[in-house]
C-alpha positions as CSV (number, residue, x, y, z in Angstrom):
1,X,-0.1,-0.1,0.0
2,X,2.9,2.4,0.8
3,X,4.3,1.8,-2.8
4,X,1.0,2.5,-4.5
5,X,0.8,5.7,-2.3
6,X,4.5,6.8,-3.0
7,X,4.0,6.1,-6.8
8,X,0.8,7.9,-7.1
9,X,2.4,11.1,-5.1
10,X,4.9,11.0,-7.9
11,X,2.6,10.3,-10.7
12,X,-0.2,12.8,-10.5
13,X,1.9,16.1,-9.8
14,X,4.3,15.0,-12.3
15,X,1.4,14.7,-14.9
16,X,0.0,17.9,-13.9
17,X,3.7,19.5,-14.5
18,X,3.7,17.8,-17.9
19,X,0.5,18.9,-18.9
20,X,1.4,22.5,-18.0
21,X,4.8,22.5,-20.0
22,X,3.1,20.6,-23.1
23,X,0.5,23.4,-23.1
24,X,3.2,26.0,-22.7
25,X,4.5,24.7,-26.0
26,X,1.3,23.8,-28.0
27,X,-0.6,27.0,-27.1
28,X,1.9,29.8,-26.5
29,X,-1.0,32.5,-26.5
30,X,-2.6,31.0,-23.4
31,X,-2.0,32.3,-20.1
32,X,-0.4,30.6,-17.1
33,X,-3.9,30.7,-15.4
34,X,-5.5,29.1,-18.4
35,X,-3.0,26.1,-19.0
36,X,-3.4,25.3,-14.9
37,X,-7.0,25.1,-15.2
38,X,-6.7,22.8,-18.2
39,X,-4.0,20.7,-16.6
40,X,-6.0,20.5,-13.6
41,X,-9.1,19.2,-15.3
42,X,-6.9,16.8,-17.4
43,X,-5.4,15.2,-14.0
44,X,-8.9,15.2,-12.4
45,X,-10.2,13.0,-15.6
46,X,-7.5,10.7,-15.2
47,X,-8.0,10.3,-11.4
48,X,-11.8,9.9,-12.2
49,X,-11.3,7.5,-15.0
50,X,-8.7,5.3,-12.9
51,X,-11.4,5.3,-10.1
52,X,-14.1,4.1,-12.2
53,X,-11.9,1.5,-13.7
54,X,-11.2,0.2,-10.3
55,X,-14.6,0.2,-9.1
56,X,-15.7,-1.8,-12.1
57,X,-13.0,-4.4,-11.9
58,X,-14.0,-4.7,-8.2
59,X,-17.7,-4.9,-8.9
60,X,-17.1,-7.3,-11.9
61,X,-14.7,-9.7,-9.9
62,X,-17.1,-10.3,-6.9
63,X,-20.3,-12.5,-7.0
64,X,-21.7,-10.9,-4.1
65,X,-20.5,-7.5,-3.7
66,X,-22.1,-7.0,-0.4
67,X,-20.2,-9.7,1.3
68,X,-17.2,-10.7,-0.9
69,X,-13.8,-8.9,0.5
């Protein structure tokens, strides 16, 4: 569990920084505020997608969702 926390603590801020830098190159006319806003939304989308996939995996792998562990 600690390894997962450490990887996520590096992955998501790294993804955010990568998005900000990529948008600086891809859209040089945008302000920093716009790049930060879009980068935050992109990272949130990735987090939501990963959470949804995790939940679906758990639900589909359990026969009885209430009592299985």
